[in-house]
C-alpha positions as CSV (number, residue, x, y, z in Angstrom):
1,M,-71.2,10.8,64.4
2,D,-74.7,10.6,63.3
3,T,-77.4,11.9,65.7
4,E,-80.6,10.0,66.2
5,E,-82.1,12.5,63.9
6,D,-79.9,11.9,61.0
7,E,-80.5,8.3,61.3
8,D,-84.1,9.0,60.7
9,E,-83.4,10.9,57.6
10,Y,-81.8,7.6,56.1
11,I,-83.4,5.2,53.8
12,T,-83.0,1.5,55.1
13,I,-82.5,-1.4,52.5
14,G,-81.6,-4.7,54.2
15,H,-78.8,-4.0,56.4
16,I,-77.4,-1.0,55.0
17,K,-78.7,2.7,55.3
18,V,-78.5,5.3,52.4
19,D,-78.6,8.9,52.4
20,P,-81.4,10.1,49.8
21,F,-79.6,12.8,48.8
22,A,-76.6,10.7,47.7
23,L,-79.1,9.2,45.2
24,S,-80.5,10.0,42.1
25,K,-83.3,8.6,40.1
26,I,-83.6,7.4,36.3
27,G,-86.2,5.8,34.8
28,P,-87.3,2.7,32.2
29,K,-87.5,5.4,29.2
30,D,-83.7,6.7,29.8
31,T,-82.2,3.4,30.8
32,G,-84.0,0.5,29.0
33,V,-84.7,-1.2,32.2
34,D,-88.0,-2.1,33.5
35,A,-87.5,-0.8,36.9
36,I,-86.6,2.5,38.5
37,L,-82.8,2.8,39.1
38,W,-81.0,5.2,41.6
39,F,-77.2,5.8,41.1
40,C,-75.4,6.9,44.3
41,C,-72.3,8.9,45.3
42,Y,-69.8,8.2,47.8
43,H,-70.9,6.4,51.1
44,S,-68.5,5.3,53.5
45,N,-70.1,2.4,55.3
46,F,-70.5,0.3,51.8
47,E,-69.3,-0.4,48.2
48,P,-70.5,1.3,44.9
49,I,-74.1,0.6,44.6
50,L,-77.2,0.6,42.3
51,C,-80.4,0.9,44.0
52,V,-83.5,-0.7,42.3
53,G,-87.1,-0.1,42.6
54,C,-88.9,-3.2,41.0
55,D,-92.3,-1.2,40.5
56,R,-91.6,0.9,37.7
57,Y,-94.8,3.2,38.5
58,K,-93.6,4.2,42.0
59,Y,-90.9,6.8,42.0
60,G,-90.8,7.6,45.8
61,Y,-88.2,6.3,48.0
62,V,-90.5,3.9,49.4
63,S,-90.0,2.1,45.8
64,L,-86.5,1.0,46.8
65,D,-86.1,-3.0,47.0
66,F,-82.8,-3.9,46.8
67,A,-79.3,-2.7,46.4
68,V,-76.7,-3.9,43.9
69,S,-72.9,-3.7,43.5
70,I,-71.7,-2.4,40.6
71,M,-68.1,-3.5,40.7
72,D,-66.7,-6.3,38.0
73,T,-69.1,-8.9,39.3
74,P,-72.7,-7.3,40.2
75,K,-74.4,-8.8,43.1
76,I,-77.4,-8.2,45.3
77,I,-75.8,-7.1,48.3
78,A,-79.0,-6.1,50.2
79,P,-81.3,-7.3,51.2
80,R,-79.0,-10.5,50.6
81,D,-81.9,-13.0,50.2
82,F,-83.9,-10.6,47.9
83,R,-85.0,-12.6,44.6
84,V,-85.4,-10.9,41.3
85,S,-86.7,-12.4,37.9
86,E,-83.9,-13.7,35.3
87,E,-85.1,-11.4,32.9
88,L,-85.1,-8.1,35.0
89,W,-81.6,-9.2,36.3
90,N,-80.2,-9.7,32.8
91,Q,-81.4,-6.2,32.2
92,I,-80.0,-4.6,35.3
93,T,-76.5,-6.3,34.7
94,K,-76.1,-5.0,31.2
95,W,-77.1,-1.7,32.1
96,I,-74.4,-1.7,34.8
97,E,-71.9,-3.2,32.6
98,I,-72.2,-0.5,29.5
99,N,-72.3,2.4,32.2
100,R,-69.8,1.1,35.2
101,D,-67.3,3.9,34.2
102,A,-69.8,6.5,34.6
103,L,-71.6,5.1,37.8
104,L,-67.8,4.7,39.3
105,A,-66.9,8.4,38.2
106,H,-69.9,9.6,40.0
107,W,-69.4,7.3,43.0
108,K,-66.0,8.9,43.4
109,G,-66.9,12.4,42.9
110,Y,-65.4,13.1,39.8
111,S,-68.7,13.8,38.1
112,D,-72.0,15.5,39.4
113,T,-75.6,14.2,38.6
114,M,-76.1,16.1,35.3
115,E,-72.6,15.1,34.1
116,C,-73.0,11.5,35.3
117,M,-76.9,11.5,33.5
118,R,-75.3,12.9,30.2
119,N,-72.8,10.0,30.1
120,L,-75.6,7.1,30.8
121,R,-76.3,5.0,28.0
122,K,-79.4,3.0,27.4
123,T,-79.7,-0.5,26.9
124,N,-81.8,-2.2,24.4
125,H,-83.9,-4.9,25.9
126,L,-86.5,-4.7,23.6
127,K,-85.0,-7.8,21.8
128,V,-85.2,-9.9,25.1
129,I,-88.9,-9.2,25.9
130,Y,-89.8,-9.7,22.0
131,N,-88.4,-13.3,22.1
132,S,-90.0,-14.2,25.4
133,N,-93.1,-13.4,23.6
134,M,-92.9,-15.1,20.5
135,E,-95.8,-17.6,20.9
136,K,-98.2,-14.3,21.3
137,F,-97.2,-13.0,18.0
138,P,-100.3,-11.2,16.5
139,T,-102.3,-12.7,13.6
140,T,-105.1,-10.2,13.2
141,S,-105.2,-6.3,12.5
142,E,-106.7,-5.7,16.3
143,E,-103.9,-7.9,17.5
144,R,-101.4,-6.1,15.5
145,R,-102.4,-2.7,16.5
146,K,-102.3,-3.7,20.3
147,Y,-98.8,-5.0,19.5
148,L,-97.7,-1.8,18.1
149,N,-99.4,0.1,21.0
150,W,-97.7,-1.9,23.7
151,W,-94.0,-1.5,21.8
152,F,-94.7,2.4,20.8
153,G,-95.9,2.9,24.7
154,E,-92.4,1.4,25.7
155,I,-91.1,5.1,25.0
156,S,-94.4,6.8,25.5
157,L,-95.4,7.4,21.9
158,T,-98.5,5.2,21.6
159,N,-100.2,8.2,19.8
160,E,-97.9,7.8,16.7
161,V,-99.2,4.3,16.0
162,D,-102.1,5.5,13.4
163,K,-99.5,7.5,11.8
164,Y,-97.0,4.9,11.5
165,L,-99.8,2.3,10.0
166,E,-100.7,5.1,7.5
167,L,-97.2,5.8,6.2
168,F,-96.0,1.9,6.6
169,P,-99.1,-0.2,5.7
170,E,-96.9,-3.3,5.8
171,L,-97.1,-2.9,9.5
172,D,-100.8,-4.3,9.5
173,T,-99.3,-7.7,8.5
174,R,-96.7,-9.9,10.3
175,L,-94.2,-7.0,9.6
176,C,-95.5,-5.4,12.4
177,K,-92.6,-7.0,14.3
178,F,-90.4,-4.1,13.1
179,G,-92.7,-1.2,13.8
180,I,-90.4,-0.5,16.9
181,G,-87.3,-0.8,14.9
182,I,-88.6,1.8,12.7
183,L,-89.8,4.0,15.5
184,L,-86.3,3.9,17.0
185,W,-84.5,5.0,13.6
186,N,-86.7,7.9,13.1
187,N,-86.2,9.0,17.0
188,T,-82.7,8.8,16.7
189,G,-82.4,10.6,13.2
190,K,-81.4,7.8,11.0
191,I,-84.4,8.2,9.0
192,D,-87.0,11.1,8.8
193,I,-90.7,9.9,8.3
194,E,-91.6,13.1,7.0
195,N,-89.5,12.8,4.0
196,P,-91.2,10.6,1.3
197,D,-87.7,9.3,0.1
198,D,-86.8,7.7,3.5
199,V,-90.4,6.2,3.7
200,S,-90.3,4.7,0.3
201,R,-87.0,3.3,1.2
202,V,-88.1,1.7,4.4
203,R,-90.8,0.2,2.6
204,T,-89.0,-1.3,0.0
205,M,-86.5,-2.9,2.6
206,L,-90.0,-4.3,4.4
207,K,-91.2,-5.9,1.4
208,I,-87.8,-7.5,0.6
209,I,-87.7,-8.6,4.4
210,D,-91.2,-10.2,4.4
211,Q,-90.3,-12.7,1.1
212,T,-86.7,-13.7,2.1
213,P,-84.7,-15.3,5.1
214,A,-84.1,-12.0,6.6
215,Y,-87.6,-11.9,8.3
216,D,-85.8,-14.5,10.7
217,F,-82.4,-13.1,10.5
218,F,-83.4,-9.9,11.9
219,D,-84.8,-9.2,15.2
220,N,-87.5,-6.5,15.7
221,T,-84.8,-3.5,16.3
222,F,-83.2,-5.2,13.1
223,N,-80.4,-6.5,15.3
224,D,-79.5,-3.1,16.5
225,N,-78.2,-2.1,12.8
226,D,-78.9,1.4,11.2
227,P,-81.1,1.6,7.7
228,D,-77.5,1.4,5.6
229,T,-76.1,-1.5,7.3
230,V,-79.8,-3.4,6.8
231,S,-79.8,-2.5,3.0
232,Q,-76.2,-3.8,2.7
233,I,-77.2,-7.0,4.5
234,L,-80.2,-7.3,2.2
235,G,-77.9,-6.5,-1.0
236,I,-79.7,-3.4,-1.8
237,A,-77.1,-0.7,-1.2
238,P,-77.4,2.2,-2.0
239,M,-80.8,2.7,-0.3
240,K,-81.9,5.1,-2.8
241,K,-83.8,3.6,-5.4
242,A,-82.4,3.7,-8.8
243,E,-83.4,5.9,-11.8
244,E,-83.8,2.8,-14.6
245,G,-84.0,3.5,-18.4
246,E,-86.2,1.0,-20.3
247,I,-85.7,-2.5,-19.7
248,E,-85.1,-4.7,-22.8
249,F,-86.8,-8.1,-22.6
250,H,-84.7,-11.2,-24.1
251,Y,-85.7,-14.3,-22.4
252,S,-84.6,-17.8,-22.7
253,I,-86.6,-20.5,-20.8
254,T,-85.3,-23.7,-18.8
255,E,-87.7,-26.3,-17.2
256,L,-86.5,-27.3,-13.8
257,T,-86.8,-31.1,-14.2
258,E,-84.4,-32.2,-11.3
259,Y,-83.1,-30.2,-8.0
260,E,-79.7,-30.3,-9.2
261,Q,-80.9,-27.7,-12.0
262,A,-82.7,-25.8,-9.3
263,H,-79.7,-25.6,-6.8
264,F,-77.9,-23.7,-9.6
265,Y,-79.6,-20.7,-8.6
266,F,-79.0,-21.3,-5.0
267,E,-77.0,-18.2,-4.5
268,Q,-79.1,-15.9,-6.6
269,V,-82.5,-16.4,-5.5
270,S,-84.6,-17.2,-2.3
271,W,-87.3,-19.1,-3.9
272,C,-88.6,-22.2,-1.7
273,I,-87.9,-24.5,-4.9
274,I,-84.2,-23.6,-4.4
275,I,-83.7,-23.9,-0.9
276,S,-83.6,-27.6,-0.5
277,E,-84.3,-30.9,-2.3
278,E,-86.9,-31.6,0.0
279,S,-88.6,-28.4,-0.7
280,F,-88.3,-28.9,-4.5
281,M,-89.9,-32.1,-4.4
282,A,-92.7,-31.3,-2.2
283,Y,-93.5,-28.6,-4.6
284,T,-93.5,-30.7,-7.7
285,A,-94.8,-33.7,-5.9
286,Q,-98.3,-33.2,-7.3
287,G,-96.9,-32.8,-11.1
288,N,-96.8,-29.3,-11.3
289,R,-93.7,-27.9,-13.4
290,F,-91.2,-25.0,-12.8
291,Y,-89.8,-22.8,-15.4
292,I,-87.0,-20.1,-14.8
293,C,-87.1,-17.6,-17.5
294,E,-84.0,-15.8,-17.7
295,N,-83.5,-12.3,-19.1
296,R,-80.1,-11.6,-20.9
297,G,-77.4,-10.5,-18.7
298,W,-79.3,-11.6,-15.4
299,W,-76.0,-12.6,-13.7
300,D,-74.7,-9.2,-13.9
301,T,-77.9,-7.4,-12.8
302,P,-77.0,-5.6,-9.7
303,C,-79.5,-6.2,-6.6
304,V,-80.9,-2.6,-6.5
305,P,-84.3,-1.8,-6.5
306,G,-85.6,0.3,-8.8
307,I,-88.1,3.2,-9.0
308,G,-90.9,0.4,-9.8
309,F,-89.8,-2.2,-7.5
310,P,-90.3,-5.0,-7.8
311,R,-91.2,-4.6,-11.2
312,D,-87.5,-3.2,-12.0
313,R,-84.4,-4.3,-13.7
314,Y,-83.4,-6.9,-11.0
315,G,-87.0,-8.0,-10.4
316,Y,-87.6,-8.9,-14.2
317,S,-84.0,-10.3,-14.5
318,L,-85.2,-13.9,-13.4
319,I,-88.8,-15.1,-13.2
320,A,-90.2,-18.4,-11.8
321,V,-93.3,-20.0,-13.4
322,E,-95.3,-22.8,-12.1
323,V,-97.4,-24.5,-14.2
324,T,-99.9,-27.5,-13.3
325,P,-100.2,-31.0,-15.1
326,D,-103.1,-29.3,-17.2
327,N,-101.2,-26.5,-18.3
328,K,-102.5,-23.9,-16.2
329,I,-100.2,-21.2,-14.5
330,V,-100.2,-20.8,-11.0
331,S,-97.7,-18.5,-9.9
332,I,-95.6,-16.0,-11.6
333,T,-92.6,-15.1,-9.3
334,S,-89.9,-12.3,-9.6
335,R,-86.5,-12.5,-8.7
336,W,-87.2,-10.3,-5.6
337,N,-89.5,-13.2,-4.6
338,T,-92.3,-10.7,-4.2
339,F,-95.9,-10.8,-5.4
340,E,-98.2,-7.8,-6.3
341,G,-101.6,-7.5,-7.5
342,D,-104.9,-9.2,-6.8
343,T,-103.5,-12.6,-8.3
344,G,-101.0,-12.9,-6.0
345,N,-98.6,-12.8,-9.0
346,F,-95.6,-10.8,-9.9
347,L,-96.9,-10.4,-13.3
348,S,-100.6,-11.3,-15.1
349,E,-100.4,-14.1,-17.6
350,E,-100.8,-11.6,-20.5
351,E,-98.1,-9.2,-19.3
352,L,-95.7,-12.6,-19.1
353,R,-96.7,-13.5,-22.4
354,K,-95.7,-9.9,-23.8
355,I,-92.4,-9.8,-22.0
356,L,-91.4,-13.6,-23.2
357,G,-92.8,-13.4,-26.4
358,E,-95.2,-15.8,-28.0
359,E,-92.6,-18.5,-29.0
360,N,-91.3,-18.5,-25.4
361,F,-94.7,-18.4,-23.5
362,Q,-95.5,-21.5,-25.1
363,K,-92.7,-23.4,-24.2
364,L,-94.3,-23.1,-20.6
365,F,-97.0,-25.7,-21.9
366,E,-94.5,-27.9,-23.6
367,P,-92.7,-30.0,-20.9
368,L,-89.1,-31.7,-21.5
369,S,-90.9,-35.1,-20.5
370,D,-93.0,-35.0,-23.6
371,D,-90.2,-34.8,-26.1
372,L,-88.4,-38.0,-24.5
């Protein structure tokens, strides 16, 4: 029977009393939950529980706000009328779901605190927070730096932001979205940012993601995929850039006069004029013409980045050229759909003339409609 002195040593949460010596604390850095969690060993007067402190900056017992049952369907059991935000509740229930076995083993006395801690897994709630803040996405360098500082601060690595911006200058664009994903890759040993080859491979992936639908497909932690899987999804496996011999240029030129012709390349490239008839009509509405430059054997060219990416065998295999009604070239786009150089083009006009040859180059200024 508990004495009055014993009762004073207990912590009251709603209608239940918890022995503080039965509690073990774990914070956001190790759980991925925006709260302080206290898991518990056996108590005779209530079911297996998890105690939660909503203020993540208060680590004392005074921070305990409510208790949650960790059985099959988690629910708040004390105080029964306590209200918690939907976002935090989703984080807590997800964490319980993936750690229920370890928590119950500790509750039943099958594991001590240290063994239980080793078995607990961290949830990835970063995606949840990111999706809820889409409307606040940064558009300036200052905002992007703040954005990275916030994310890196989630795992106490704000001091790494400058280094990552130096190694991955793409993070000072909309690709800052993926900064936390790259950081997590490095922290879990999936890449080594001290290895120039790893840095180069990640930068290649970022360039491709930036110019393809992959930007919207991946969340900010790459949908929890490792670098090799991301490469495979992008169609650029193996990750290591290929050593390429001299690229030979033997081009044929096709003018796209209707969407059916453009749609032929739908599974081969991600250019805007290929995506839909509406997009094709929008790009040609002012009379601009599009030409496809096919290098011999383009259909068999593997989607593997070469050392000179995007000026590699795959990038050169298909080139789109946009020409105005008064015969001015306004864009030159590689098969990678990437641009480089101050002109915003894959190649300069002179470089394009050189690889096409003069006869093919002049075909860009002879629309088929004039021959009809």
